SEDO-974193 format. One record per atom (N, C-alpha, C): residue number from 1; residue in three letters; atom name; y, z, x. Coordinates in nm, 3 decimals. Each point is the difference from the previous one (the first is absolute). Layout:
[atom NUM "Ala" "CA" [Y Z X]]
...
//
This chain:
[atom 1 "Met" "N" [-1.650 -0.573 1.463]]
[atom 1 "Met" "CA" [-0.084 0.000 -0.116]]
[atom 1 "Met" "C" [0.086 -0.035 -0.122]]
[atom 2 "Pro" "N" [-0.035 -0.101 -0.079]]
[atom 2 "Pro" "CA" [0.079 -0.039 -0.116]]
[atom 2 "Pro" "C" [0.007 0.113 -0.101]]
[atom 3 "Gly" "N" [0.118 0.015 -0.060]]
[atom 3 "Gly" "CA" [0.018 0.100 -0.103]]
[atom 3 "Gly" "C" [0.040 0.136 0.050]]
[atom 4 "Thr" "N" [-0.011 0.024 0.130]]
[atom 4 "Thr" "CA" [0.035 0.132 0.053]]
[atom 4 "Thr" "C" [0.150 0.019 0.007]]
[atom 5 "Asn" "N" [0.071 -0.105 0.029]]
[atom 5 "Asn" "CA" [0.144 0.009 0.014]]
[atom 5 "Asn" "C" [0.067 -0.111 -0.081]]
[atom 6 "Pro" "N" [0.031 0.030 -0.127]]
[atom 6 "Pro" "CA" [0.055 -0.104 -0.086]]
[atom 6 "Pro" "C" [0.131 -0.058 0.049]]
[atom 7 "Ser" "N" [0.079 0.074 0.073]]
[atom 7 "Ser" "CA" [0.130 -0.052 0.043]]
[atom 7 "Ser" "C" [-0.015 -0.107 0.108]]
[atom 8 "Gln" "N" [-0.119 -0.014 0.059]]
[atom 8 "Gln" "CA" [-0.019 -0.103 0.100]]
[atom 8 "Gln" "C" [-0.052 -0.130 -0.060]]
[atom 9 "Asp" "N" [-0.031 0.001 -0.130]]
[atom 9 "Asp" "CA" [-0.052 -0.118 -0.066]]
[atom 9 "Asp" "C" [0.116 -0.087 -0.046]]
[atom 10 "His" "N" [0.062 -0.071 0.093]]
[atom 10 "His" "CA" [0.119 -0.078 -0.029]]
[atom 10 "His" "C" [-0.031 -0.129 -0.075]]
[atom 11 "Asn" "N" [-0.128 -0.037 -0.011]]
[atom 11 "Asn" "CA" [-0.036 -0.121 -0.070]]
[atom 11 "Asn" "C" [-0.035 0.027 -0.146]]
[atom 12 "Ala" "N" [0.016 0.124 -0.044]]
[atom 12 "Ala" "CA" [-0.033 0.034 -0.138]]
[atom 12 "Ala" "C" [0.094 -0.072 -0.095]]
[atom 13 "Glu" "N" [-0.057 -0.050 -0.109]]
[atom 13 "Glu" "CA" [0.083 -0.067 -0.099]]
[atom 13 "Glu" "C" [0.079 0.103 -0.078]]
[atom 14 "Arg" "N" [0.118 -0.039 -0.044]]
[atom 14 "Arg" "CA" [0.084 0.088 -0.080]]
[atom 14 "Arg" "C" [-0.058 0.004 -0.141]]
[atom 15 "Pro" "N" [-0.022 0.121 -0.056]]
[atom 15 "Pro" "CA" [-0.058 0.008 -0.133]]
[atom 15 "Pro" "C" [0.099 -0.051 -0.105]]
[atom 16 "Glu" "N" [-0.055 -0.036 -0.115]]
[atom 16 "Glu" "CA" [0.086 -0.047 -0.108]]
[atom 16 "Glu" "C" [0.091 0.113 -0.045]]
[atom 17 "Ser" "N" [0.116 -0.037 -0.053]]
[atom 17 "Ser" "CA" [0.096 0.099 -0.044]]
[atom 17 "Ser" "C" [-0.024 0.041 -0.144]]
[atom 18 "Arg" "N" [-0.123 0.036 -0.029]]
[atom 18 "Arg" "CA" [-0.030 0.057 -0.131]]
[atom 18 "Arg" "C" [-0.106 0.107 0.019]]
[atom 19 "Pro" "N" [0.010 0.106 -0.081]]
[atom 19 "Pro" "CA" [-0.095 0.110 0.016]]
[atom 19 "Pro" "C" [-0.139 -0.039 -0.046]]
[atom 20 "Pro" "N" [-0.101 0.080 0.038]]
[atom 20 "Pro" "CA" [-0.135 -0.026 -0.046]]
[atom 20 "Pro" "C" [-0.004 0.007 -0.152]]
[atom 21 "Glu" "N" [-0.093 -0.070 -0.059]]
[atom 21 "Glu" "CA" [-0.014 0.001 -0.146]]
[atom 21 "Glu" "C" [-0.030 0.141 -0.047]]
[atom 22 "Ala" "N" [0.054 0.035 -0.115]]
[atom 22 "Ala" "CA" [-0.018 0.134 -0.054]]
[atom 22 "Ala" "C" [-0.146 0.032 -0.024]]
[atom 23 "Ser" "N" [-0.079 -0.101 -0.038]]
[atom 23 "Ser" "CA" [-0.141 0.026 -0.029]]
[atom 23 "Ser" "C" [-0.079 0.035 0.125]]
[atom 24 "Gly" "N" [0.031 -0.062 0.113]]
[atom 24 "Gly" "CA" [-0.077 0.026 0.121]]
[atom 24 "Gly" "C" [0.070 0.096 0.093]]
[atom 25 "Gly" "N" [0.132 0.006 -0.006]]
[atom 25 "Gly" "CA" [0.075 0.088 0.089]]
[atom 25 "Gly" "C" [-0.021 -0.037 0.144]]
[atom 26 "Ala" "N" [0.042 0.086 0.089]]
[atom 26 "Ala" "CA" [-0.011 -0.027 0.143]]
[atom 26 "Ala" "C" [-0.141 0.016 0.050]]
[atom 27 "Thr" "N" [-0.088 0.061 -0.081]]
[atom 27 "Thr" "CA" [-0.136 0.020 0.046]]
[atom 27 "Thr" "C" [-0.101 -0.077 -0.082]]
[atom 28 "Gly" "N" [0.045 -0.081 -0.096]]
[atom 28 "Gly" "CA" [-0.090 -0.081 -0.081]]
[atom 28 "Gly" "C" [-0.064 -0.106 0.087]]
[atom 29 "Ser" "N" [-0.077 -0.089 -0.062]]
[atom 29 "Ser" "CA" [-0.069 -0.101 0.079]]
[atom 29 "Ser" "C" [0.102 -0.085 0.074]]
[atom 30 "Gly" "N" [-0.011 0.001 0.130]]
[atom 30 "Gly" "CA" [0.094 -0.073 0.083]]
[atom 30 "Gly" "C" [0.130 0.074 0.022]]
[atom 31 "Gly" "N" [0.022 0.112 -0.069]]
[atom 31 "Gly" "CA" [0.125 0.074 0.010]]
[atom 31 "Gly" "C" [0.019 0.062 0.136]]
[atom 32 "Gly" "N" [-0.109 0.028 0.070]]
[atom 32 "Gly" "CA" [0.012 0.057 0.133]]
[atom 32 "Gly" "C" [0.074 -0.093 0.093]]
[atom 33 "Asp" "N" [-0.012 -0.130 -0.026]]
[atom 33 "Asp" "CA" [0.073 -0.098 0.080]]
[atom 33 "Asp" "C" [0.149 0.019 -0.016]]
[atom 34 "Asn" "N" [0.044 0.033 -0.122]]
[atom 34 "Asn" "CA" [0.143 0.024 -0.024]]
[atom 34 "Asn" "C" [0.048 0.119 0.082]]
[atom 35 "Val" "N" [-0.078 0.108 0.000]]
[atom 35 "Val" "CA" [0.039 0.119 0.075]]
[atom 35 "Val" "C" [0.000 -0.031 0.150]]
[atom 36 "Asp" "N" [-0.100 -0.074 0.047]]
[atom 36 "Asp" "CA" [-0.004 -0.037 0.141]]
[atom 36 "Asp" "C" [0.121 -0.084 0.038]]
[atom 37 "Ala" "N" [0.035 -0.094 -0.086]]
[atom 37 "Ala" "CA" [0.116 -0.085 0.027]]
[atom 37 "Ala" "C" [0.127 0.083 0.001]]
[atom 38 "Leu" "N" [0.014 0.090 -0.097]]
[atom 38 "Leu" "CA" [0.117 0.087 -0.003]]
[atom 38 "Leu" "C" [0.005 0.088 0.124]]
[atom 39 "His" "N" [-0.115 0.049 0.041]]
[atom 39 "His" "CA" [-0.007 0.085 0.119]]
[atom 39 "His" "C" [0.054 -0.076 0.121]]
[atom 40 "Arg" "N" [-0.041 -0.127 0.014]]
[atom 40 "Arg" "CA" [0.047 -0.082 0.112]]
[atom 40 "Arg" "C" [0.151 -0.023 -0.009]]
[atom 41 "Val" "N" [0.048 -0.034 -0.120]]
[atom 41 "Val" "CA" [0.143 -0.027 -0.017]]
[atom 41 "Val" "C" [0.083 0.122 0.034]]
[atom 42 "Ile" "N" [-0.039 0.115 -0.052]]
[atom 42 "Ile" "CA" [0.076 0.122 0.023]]
[atom 42 "Ile" "C" [-0.008 0.040 0.147]]
[atom 43 "Ala" "N" [-0.119 -0.007 0.059]]
[atom 43 "Ala" "CA" [-0.015 0.038 0.141]]
[atom 43 "Ala" "C" [0.087 -0.090 0.088]]
[atom 44 "Glu" "N" [0.001 -0.130 -0.028]]
[atom 44 "Glu" "CA" [0.083 -0.091 0.079]]
[atom 44 "Glu" "C" [0.148 0.028 -0.021]]
[atom 45 "Ser" "N" [0.038 0.026 -0.125]]
[atom 45 "Ser" "CA" [0.141 0.031 -0.028]]
[atom 45 "Ser" "C" [0.044 0.125 0.073]]
[atom 46 "Leu" "N" [-0.083 0.103 -0.009]]
[atom 46 "Leu" "CA" [0.036 0.126 0.064]]
[atom 46 "Leu" "C" [-0.005 -0.013 0.152]]
[atom 47 "Ser" "N" [-0.090 -0.082 0.050]]
[atom 47 "Ser" "CA" [-0.007 -0.024 0.144]]
[atom 47 "Ser" "C" [0.129 -0.065 0.047]]
[atom 48 "Asp" "N" [0.045 -0.102 -0.072]]
[atom 48 "Asp" "CA" [0.125 -0.066 0.036]]
[atom 48 "Asp" "C" [0.116 0.097 -0.007]]
[atom 49 "Ala" "N" [0.002 0.083 -0.103]]
[atom 49 "Ala" "CA" [0.109 0.096 -0.017]]
[atom 49 "Ala" "C" [0.003 0.100 0.115]]
[atom 50 "Cys" "N" [-0.116 0.040 0.047]]
[atom 50 "Cys" "CA" [-0.006 0.096 0.111]]
[atom 50 "Cys" "C" [0.055 -0.060 0.129]]
[atom 51 "Asn" "N" [-0.014 -0.131 0.015]]
[atom 51 "Asn" "CA" [0.040 -0.065 0.124]]
[atom 51 "Asn" "C" [0.142 -0.052 -0.002]]
[atom 52 "Arg" "N" [0.066 0.003 -0.113]]
[atom 52 "Arg" "CA" [0.136 -0.050 -0.007]]
[atom 52 "Arg" "C" [0.097 0.099 0.061]]
[atom 53 "Pro" "N" [0.095 -0.050 0.079]]
[atom 53 "Pro" "CA" [0.098 0.090 0.059]]
[atom 53 "Pro" "C" [0.101 0.051 -0.102]]
[atom 54 "Val" "N" [0.024 -0.077 -0.104]]
[atom 54 "Val" "CA" [0.101 0.038 -0.098]]
[atom 54 "Val" "C" [-0.065 0.019 -0.136]]
[atom 55 "Leu" "N" [0.024 0.115 -0.059]]
[atom 55 "Leu" "CA" [-0.058 0.028 -0.131]]
[atom 55 "Leu" "C" [0.094 -0.037 -0.114]]
[atom 56 "Glu" "N" [0.115 -0.053 0.033]]
[atom 56 "Glu" "CA" [0.100 -0.028 -0.103]]
[atom 56 "Glu" "C" [-0.005 -0.145 -0.046]]
[atom 57 "Ser" "N" [-0.113 -0.042 -0.053]]
[atom 57 "Ser" "CA" [-0.012 -0.135 -0.055]]
[atom 57 "Ser" "C" [-0.030 0.012 -0.149]]
[atom 58 "Ala" "N" [0.015 -0.109 -0.071]]
[atom 58 "Ala" "CA" [-0.024 0.001 -0.144]]
[atom 58 "Ala" "C" [-0.143 0.041 -0.032]]
[atom 59 "Glu" "N" [-0.096 -0.045 0.082]]
[atom 59 "Glu" "CA" [-0.140 0.035 -0.026]]
[atom 59 "Glu" "C" [-0.026 0.149 0.016]]
[atom 60 "Met" "N" [0.079 0.065 0.081]]
[atom 60 "Met" "CA" [-0.022 0.142 0.029]]
[atom 60 "Met" "C" [0.067 0.092 -0.103]]
[atom 61 "Lys" "N" [0.090 -0.053 -0.081]]
[atom 61 "Lys" "CA" [0.073 0.083 -0.094]]
[atom 61 "Lys" "C" [-0.091 0.085 -0.089]]
[atom 62 "Pro" "N" [-0.105 -0.057 -0.061]]
[atom 62 "Pro" "CA" [-0.086 0.084 -0.084]]
[atom 62 "Pro" "C" [-0.068 0.113 0.079]]
[atom 63 "Leu" "N" [-0.036 -0.028 0.125]]
[atom 63 "Leu" "CA" [-0.064 0.103 0.082]]
[atom 63 "Leu" "C" [0.101 0.107 0.041]]
[atom 64 "Leu" "N" [0.121 -0.042 0.029]]
[atom 64 "Leu" "CA" [0.106 0.097 0.032]]
[atom 64 "Leu" "C" [0.035 0.084 -0.122]]
[atom 65 "Asp" "N" [-0.006 -0.060 -0.118]]
[atom 65 "Asp" "CA" [0.023 0.077 -0.123]]
[atom 65 "Asp" "C" [-0.105 0.109 -0.016]]
[atom 66 "Val" "N" [-0.125 -0.031 0.033]]
[atom 66 "Val" "CA" [-0.107 0.100 -0.005]]
[atom 66 "Val" "C" [0.031 0.112 0.100]]
[atom 67 "Ala" "N" [0.043 -0.037 0.120]]
[atom 67 "Ala" "CA" [0.033 0.100 0.102]]
[atom 67 "Ala" "C" [0.114 0.090 -0.046]]
[atom 68 "Arg" "N" [0.098 -0.057 -0.067]]
[atom 68 "Arg" "CA" [0.111 0.081 -0.051]]
[atom 68 "Arg" "C" [-0.049 0.096 -0.109]]
[atom 69 "Arg" "N" [-0.086 -0.051 -0.089]]
[atom 69 "Arg" "CA" [-0.053 0.083 -0.108]]
[atom 69 "Arg" "C" [-0.082 0.117 0.053]]
[atom 70 "His" "N" [-0.070 -0.022 0.109]]
[atom 70 "His" "CA" [-0.089 0.103 0.055]]
[atom 70 "His" "C" [0.049 0.050 0.136]]
[atom 71 "Asn" "N" [0.130 -0.002 0.018]]
[atom 71 "Asn" "CA" [0.061 0.045 0.126]]
[atom 71 "Asn" "C" [-0.047 0.142 0.032]]
[atom 72 "Gly" "N" [-0.051 0.018 0.120]]
[atom 72 "Gly" "CA" [-0.046 0.131 0.043]]
[atom 72 "Gly" "C" [-0.148 0.025 -0.027]]
[atom 73 "Cys" "N" [-0.066 -0.088 -0.074]]
[atom 73 "Cys" "CA" [-0.144 0.017 -0.027]]
[atom 73 "Cys" "C" [-0.081 -0.038 0.123]]
[atom 74 "Ser" "N" [-0.106 0.073 0.021]]
[atom 74 "Ser" "CA" [-0.093 -0.034 0.107]]
[atom 74 "Ser" "C" [-0.085 -0.118 -0.044]]
[atom 75 "Phe" "N" [-0.056 -0.070 0.098]]
[atom 75 "Phe" "CA" [-0.088 -0.112 -0.028]]
[atom 75 "Phe" "C" [-0.124 0.051 -0.071]]
[atom 76 "Ala" "N" [-0.026 -0.051 -0.118]]
[atom 76 "Ala" "CA" [-0.116 0.037 -0.081]]
[atom 76 "Ala" "C" [-0.025 -0.110 -0.101]]
[atom 77 "Phe" "N" [-0.118 0.001 -0.060]]
[atom 77 "Phe" "CA" [-0.030 -0.103 -0.099]]
[atom 77 "Phe" "C" [0.099 0.009 -0.117]]
[atom 78 "Asp" "N" [0.007 0.118 -0.061]]
[atom 78 "Asp" "CA" [0.095 0.022 -0.110]]
[atom 78 "Asp" "C" [0.114 0.083 0.050]]
[atom 79 "Pro" "N" [0.119 -0.041 -0.016]]
[atom 79 "Pro" "CA" [0.046 -0.120 -0.068]]
[atom 79 "Pro" "C" [0.028 -0.117 0.095]]
[atom 80 "Val" "N" [-0.004 0.022 0.129]]
[atom 80 "Val" "CA" [0.052 -0.097 0.096]]
[atom 80 "Val" "C" [-0.076 -0.132 0.000]]
[atom 81 "Val" "N" [-0.127 0.000 0.034]]
[atom 81 "Val" "CA" [-0.075 -0.126 0.013]]
[atom 81 "Val" "C" [-0.012 -0.069 -0.136]]
[atom 82 "Ala" "N" [-0.030 0.076 -0.103]]
[atom 82 "Ala" "CA" [-0.013 -0.060 -0.132]]
[atom 82 "Ala" "C" [0.128 -0.073 -0.040]]
[atom 83 "Asp" "N" [0.114 0.061 0.024]]
[atom 83 "Asp" "CA" [0.128 -0.062 -0.038]]
[atom 83 "Asp" "C" [0.039 -0.114 0.093]]
[atom 84 "Leu" "N" [-0.029 0.010 0.129]]
[atom 84 "Leu" "CA" [0.030 -0.110 0.092]]
[atom 84 "Leu" "C" [-0.079 -0.125 -0.038]]
[atom 85 "Val" "N" [-0.128 0.018 -0.025]]
[atom 85 "Val" "CA" [-0.084 -0.115 -0.034]]
[atom 85 "Val" "C" [0.041 -0.057 -0.135]]
[atom 86 "Glu" "N" [0.032 0.088 -0.095]]
[atom 86 "Glu" "CA" [0.045 -0.051 -0.130]]
[atom 86 "Glu" "C" [0.127 -0.084 0.017]]
[atom 87 "Ala" "N" [0.093 0.048 0.079]]
[atom 87 "Ala" "CA" [0.124 -0.075 0.023]]
[atom 87 "Ala" "C" [-0.030 -0.135 0.063]]
[atom 88 "Ala" "N" [-0.093 -0.004 0.095]]
[atom 88 "Ala" "CA" [-0.033 -0.125 0.066]]
[atom 88 "Ala" "C" [-0.074 -0.095 -0.094]]
[atom 89 "Val" "N" [-0.098 0.051 -0.074]]
[atom 89 "Val" "CA" [-0.079 -0.084 -0.090]]
[atom 89 "Val" "C" [0.087 -0.055 -0.113]]
[atom 90 "Val" "N" [0.073 0.089 -0.066]]
[atom 90 "Val" "CA" [0.083 -0.045 -0.112]]
[atom 90 "Val" "C" [0.110 -0.094 0.050]]
[atom 91 "Gly" "N" [0.057 0.031 0.115]]
[atom 91 "Gly" "CA" [0.103 -0.088 0.056]]
[atom 91 "Gly" "C" [-0.053 -0.138 0.035]]
[atom 92 "Phe" "N" [-0.126 -0.007 0.039]]
[atom 92 "Phe" "CA" [-0.061 -0.127 0.039]]
[atom 92 "Phe" "C" [-0.046 -0.081 -0.121]]
[atom 93 "Phe" "N" [-0.068 0.066 -0.094]]
[atom 93 "Phe" "CA" [-0.062 -0.070 -0.112]]
[atom 93 "Phe" "C" [0.085 -0.003 -0.126]]
[atom 94 "Ala" "N" [0.089 0.096 -0.018]]
[atom 94 "Ala" "CA" [0.081 0.005 -0.123]]
[atom 94 "Ala" "C" [0.142 0.045 0.035]]
[atom 95 "Pro" "N" [0.071 -0.078 0.083]]
[atom 95 "Pro" "CA" [0.131 0.044 0.047]]
[atom 95 "Pro" "C" [0.103 0.022 -0.111]]
[atom 96 "Ser" "N" [-0.022 -0.063 -0.116]]
[atom 96 "Ser" "CA" [0.095 0.019 -0.109]]
[atom 96 "Ser" "C" [-0.026 0.129 -0.075]]
[atom 97 "Gly" "N" [-0.113 0.065 0.027]]
[atom 97 "Gly" "CA" [-0.032 0.127 -0.064]]
[atom 97 "Gly" "C" [-0.035 -0.016 -0.145]]
[atom 98 "Gly" "N" [0.039 0.097 -0.082]]
[atom 98 "Gly" "CA" [-0.027 -0.004 -0.143]]
[atom 98 "Gly" "C" [-0.148 0.005 -0.031]]
[atom 99 "Asp" "N" [-0.038 -0.065 -0.111]]
[atom 99 "Asp" "CA" [-0.139 0.001 -0.046]]
[atom 99 "Asp" "C" [-0.094 -0.066 0.101]]
[atom 100 "Ala" "N" [0.050 -0.096 0.075]]
[atom 100 "Ala" "CA" [-0.083 -0.069 0.098]]
[atom 100 "Ala" "C" [-0.047 0.093 0.111]]
[atom 101 "Ala" "N" [0.074 0.107 0.026]]
[atom 101 "Ala" "CA" [-0.033 0.091 0.109]]
[atom 101 "Ala" "C" [-0.108 0.102 -0.038]]
[atom 102 "Ala" "N" [-0.017 0.028 -0.127]]
[atom 102 "Ala" "CA" [-0.091 0.106 -0.043]]
[atom 102 "Ala" "C" [-0.143 -0.017 0.053]]
[atom 103 "Pro" "N" [-0.064 -0.117 -0.015]]
[atom 103 "Pro" "CA" [-0.136 -0.012 0.052]]
[atom 103 "Pro" "C" [-0.007 0.016 0.152]]
[atom 104 "Trp" "N" [0.105 -0.042 0.069]]
[atom 104 "Trp" "CA" [0.000 0.010 0.146]]
[atom 104 "Trp" "C" [0.014 0.144 0.045]]
[atom 105 "Arg" "N" [0.062 0.084 -0.080]]
[atom 105 "Arg" "CA" [0.009 0.142 0.035]]
[atom 105 "Arg" "C" [-0.138 0.063 0.004]]
[atom 106 "Ala" "N" [-0.084 -0.035 -0.096]]
[atom 106 "Ala" "CA" [-0.137 0.052 -0.003]]
[atom 106 "Ala" "C" [-0.080 -0.050 0.120]]
[atom 107 "Val" "N" [0.014 -0.127 0.031]]
[atom 107 "Val" "CA" [-0.071 -0.058 0.114]]
[atom 107 "Val" "C" [0.047 0.063 0.130]]
[atom 108 "Ser" "N" [0.130 0.027 0.009]]
[atom 108 "Ser" "CA" [0.056 0.051 0.125]]
[atom 108 "Ser" "C" [-0.060 0.135 0.039]]
[atom 109 "Arg" "N" [-0.033 0.082 -0.098]]
[atom 109 "Arg" "CA" [-0.058 0.132 0.031]]
[atom 109 "Arg" "C" [-0.136 -0.018 0.068]]
[atom 110 "Arg" "N" [-0.077 -0.095 -0.047]]
[atom 110 "Arg" "CA" [-0.131 -0.025 0.062]]
[atom 110 "Arg" "C" [0.016 -0.054 0.141]]
[atom 111 "Val" "N" [0.097 -0.088 0.017]]
[atom 111 "Val" "CA" [0.027 -0.055 0.134]]
[atom 111 "Val" "C" [0.048 0.111 0.092]]
[atom 112 "Ala" "N" [0.086 0.087 -0.051]]
[atom 112 "Ala" "CA" [0.051 0.112 0.081]]
[atom 112 "Ala" "C" [-0.114 0.090 0.046]]
[atom 113 "Lys" "N" [-0.095 0.027 -0.089]]
[atom 113 "Lys" "CA" [-0.116 0.084 0.038]]
[atom 113 "Lys" "C" [-0.080 -0.067 0.111]]
[atom 114 "Ser" "N" [-0.019 -0.130 -0.014]]
[atom 114 "Ser" "CA" [-0.075 -0.075 0.100]]
[atom 114 "Ser" "C" [0.071 0.003 0.136]]
[atom 115 "Leu" "N" [0.130 -0.023 0.000]]
[atom 115 "Leu" "CA" [0.077 0.002 0.124]]
[atom 115 "Leu" "C" [0.002 0.139 0.062]]
[atom 116 "Phe" "N" [0.017 0.101 -0.083]]
[atom 116 "Phe" "CA" [0.007 0.137 0.050]]
[atom 116 "Phe" "C" [-0.133 0.042 0.064]]
[atom 117 "Ala" "N" [-0.110 -0.049 -0.056]]
[atom 117 "Ala" "CA" [-0.132 0.034 0.052]]
[atom 117 "Ala" "C" [-0.034 -0.074 0.130]]
[atom 118 "Asp" "N" [0.066 -0.112 0.024]]
[atom 118 "Asp" "CA" [-0.026 -0.080 0.120]]
[atom 118 "Asp" "C" [0.081 0.058 0.117]]
[atom 119 "Ala" "N" [-0.066 0.042 0.105]]
[atom 119 "Ala" "CA" [0.068 0.067 0.112]]
[atom 119 "Ala" "C" [0.110 -0.087 0.061]]
[atom 120 "Tyr" "N" [-0.027 -0.127 0.019]]
[atom 120 "Tyr" "CA" [0.098 -0.091 0.061]]
[atom 120 "Tyr" "C" [0.123 -0.014 -0.090]]
[atom 121 "Ala" "N" [-0.022 -0.029 -0.128]]
[atom 121 "Ala" "CA" [0.111 -0.017 -0.094]]
[atom 121 "Ala" "C" [0.075 0.132 -0.018]]
[atom 122 "Asn" "N" [-0.072 0.110 0.000]]
[atom 122 "Asn" "CA" [0.062 0.131 -0.017]]
[atom 122 "Asn" "C" [0.099 0.028 0.112]]
[atom 123 "Lys" "N" [-0.038 -0.032 0.123]]
[atom 123 "Lys" "CA" [0.090 0.022 0.114]]
[atom 123 "Lys" "C" [0.126 -0.086 -0.012]]
[atom 124 "Arg" "N" [-0.018 -0.123 -0.043]]
[atom 124 "Arg" "CA" [0.116 -0.089 -0.018]]
[atom 124 "Arg" "C" [0.091 0.050 -0.111]]
[atom 125 "Leu" "N" [-0.060 0.046 -0.107]]
[atom 125 "Leu" "CA" [0.079 0.056 -0.110]]
[atom 125 "Leu" "C" [0.078 0.123 0.046]]
[atom 126 "Glu" "N" [-0.066 0.082 0.079]]
[atom 126 "Glu" "CA" [0.068 0.121 0.049]]
[atom 126 "Glu" "C" [0.118 -0.037 0.090]]
[atom 127 "Arg" "N" [-0.019 -0.100 0.088]]
[atom 127 "Arg" "CA" [0.111 -0.045 0.084]]
[atom 127 "Arg" "C" [0.112 -0.058 -0.085]]
[atom 128 "Leu" "N" [-0.036 -0.078 -0.101]]
[atom 128 "Leu" "CA" [0.100 -0.056 -0.090]]
[atom 128 "Leu" "C" [0.076 0.111 -0.070]]
[atom 129 "Trp" "N" [-0.071 0.100 -0.050]]
[atom 129 "Trp" "CA" [0.065 0.111 -0.070]]
[atom 129 "Trp" "C" [0.098 0.073 0.093]]
[atom 130 "Lys" "N" [-0.041 0.019 0.124]]
[atom 130 "Lys" "CA" [0.088 0.067 0.096]]
[atom 130 "Lys" "C" [0.128 -0.081 0.019]]
[atom 131 "Arg" "N" [-0.013 -0.132 0.018]]
[atom 131 "Arg" "CA" [0.119 -0.084 0.019]]
[atom 131 "Arg" "C" [0.087 -0.005 -0.123]]
[atom 132 "Leu" "N" [-0.061 -0.008 -0.117]]
[atom 132 "Leu" "CA" [0.078 0.000 -0.123]]
[atom 132 "Leu" "C" [0.072 0.133 -0.019]]
[atom 133 "Ser" "N" [-0.068 0.109 0.027]]
[atom 133 "Ser" "CA" [0.060 0.134 -0.013]]
[atom 133 "Ser" "C" [0.116 0.017 0.095]]
[atom 134 "Glu" "N" [-0.016 -0.047 0.123]]
[atom 134 "Glu" "CA" [0.109 0.007 0.097]]
[atom 134 "Glu" "C" [0.120 -0.085 -0.045]]
[atom 135 "Ala" "N" [-0.028 -0.115 -0.057]]
[atom 135 "Ala" "CA" [0.106 -0.090 -0.043]]
[atom 135 "Ala" "C" [0.083 0.060 -0.112]]
[atom 136 "Val" "N" [-0.063 0.071 -0.093]]
[atom 136 "Val" "CA" [0.075 0.056 -0.112]]
[atom 136 "Val" "C" [0.060 0.136 0.034]]
[atom 137 "Ser" "N" [-0.045 0.062 0.107]]
[atom 137 "Ser" "CA" [0.053 0.129 0.041]]
[atom 137 "Ser" "C" [0.124 -0.013 0.088]]
[atom 138 "Ser" "N" [0.021 -0.119 0.057]]
[atom 138 "Ser" "CA" [0.112 -0.020 0.092]]
[atom 138 "Ser" "C" [0.131 -0.008 -0.072]]
//
């Protein structure tokens, strides 16, 4: 069924690297498309991360930083999922950080809620958190 498993939608177009307009936000007219696209991007990114044998790559550094910051925390929305998704979204759309990252931080929280609520994505996030936690605890 389309839309049930965003990480399997490999033909999805990559969203533009700019946040939704301030007037419409992520839920304004057509804004839901932005959230759906972000959901697919994050789910695919996290899916790839879960399947990688080595977590020590440049792309994983922001996620490992989150694991170090929350070392010993159990898997939960706050702070784990919210911070993992923020690291992934900001790293993808605003890798230079600064002012460019601020709008993406707001969007990332909505994406994190969506992923956390989705049973399939939630399980993948939990597996990712376990692997990241093990990597920083060793």
